[in-house]
N, C-alpha and C positions, 0 to 999 in steps of 0.2 A: 296603734302610736307610734309600736314598734319600726313596723313595714316605711312609716311615713318618716321615720329621724335615718334606720339605714339608706331608705333607698337616697335621701337628702344626702346623706353623708357620702355615698358612693357615689353621685352625679357632680356632686358638687367639687367635692378635693379629686376623683379622678379629672374632670377638667382642668381646676388647675395644674393637678400632677404632669397630665400630657402638652398641656398649652406650654406651661415653662418648660417640659423638658422639648421641644418642639422649636418652639422660638428660640432656646438656647442650642440649641443641636445645627439646627436649620442656618441661625439669624446673626444671633449673638456671635457666636464662635467662631465662626468665617469673618465675621469681621474684624472681634481682637484678633486673628491672626494676620490681616491686612495690616492693621496698625504696626504690629510689629514689636517690638520692645515697650511699649508705652501701654500694651495691652494688658500683660501685665498687672499696671498699676490697678486697670479696672476690672479683673477676676479677683484682684486683693477685695475691693469694694464690695466686690459681693460674697467675702466668703465675711467682711466681717457686716453681711449682713446678715449669717447663717443660710446661705442657701442650702449649705452642702449637709446643715441638720433639718432643715423646713421639707426640704421635697423628700428626705424618703418619707417623714408624718404625711406627707399628704398621700405618699404611695400606700404606708402600712394601713392605712385608715380608708385608702380606697381597697386595697385588696380585700382587707375583712370584713368591710361590712358588706362587698361582695360575695364573700363565700356563705357570709350567713343569709345575706340575701338565695343566695344559689341552695343551701339548703334548705334553707323554708318553703322553697317555689318546690321541689323535690320531693316535701312533704313522706319523707323516709324509703320512696322508691329514686333510687337516684339513678338506676338504668332502666326506669320508665321515661325518664325525662330526658336521658340521653339519649334516648330511641325517636325524637320528636326534634324536627330541623332545629327549633326555637332552644333547644337545650343543649344541644350538638354548638348552636351558635357565641351563647351563651358561655360553656365549657372552653372553646375555643380561645374567645376572648377573651375569661379568663386566664387562662395558659400563657397564651401572649405575654399577656401584663405579669403574670408572674417571672417568667423568663428575664421578661427587661428588668420588671425590680431587682433580680440576683445580678443576671450580670452586671446592673447600674452598680449595686452594690458591695459586690465582690471583686469585680474587678477594674471599672470605668468611674468610680469613685478614688480609690485608694491611688490609682495612674494622675490624676487629677488633684489630689492631694500633695503627691511628693512633688512635680512637674511644681507646683505653686510653693513648696517649701524651699527646693531648691534655689529657684527666679528668684524669692526672695531673701536667700542668704546672699546671694552673690557670691562664691563660691567661683574662681576659675580654674574651667574645664568643663564646666557643665552642662555650656550648653548644647551639644549633640545629645546629652539625657532628655534634657528638657524638654529639648523637640523630638524626643524616638515615645517620651510621657503622652508630651498633645498629641503626638499626631494617633499614639492608640488610644487615647481617649477621644479623641474626635471620630473616631473609624464604630467604637464602638457605642458609643451617642448617637450614629447615625443610626446603625444598629436600633440600640434602646427606642427614638424617636419612632424607627418602622414599628416595629414589634407593637407601641404605645398608640399608633394609629390601625394599625389592624386590629386590637383590641378596643380599639372607639368603634371601628364602620361595625365590627362583630353582636357590641352592646345595642348601636343607634337600628340597628336592623333584626336584629334576634326575635322582638315581637311581630314581628310581620309574614314570618316566612311559615 
């Protein structure tokens, strides 16, 4: 029963994490930038819906359940699992997801939150700083999105290698 719960949590929350990140990075973000100053209102609306809290929770559930599944699959012999194409694909996908999480939490999230705070403050002269922070967040968002798509691809095909 535990394996079913872990697998469900991993796939369900992983799909939400990757889907939300890719949608936000490659579609919503560029559309918000295209709209201009009114895009800040949309981003504020997303924050009021706690997206900056929900996505990291989805990511943590995905990562913890994935690590637990990987450990159970290894059965105490991690080196033997990593010697197989399947184990290597799971490990590389998991590493990509973990790196994406760290970049997202440690660098991207603070930049985006700070840009939103500056935009909401309306303080004069903050425009260039807001643009710099948003550009940094967008670049890192694309990197995180690509890492998550790599992780998704690895997880999707690992069992068939």
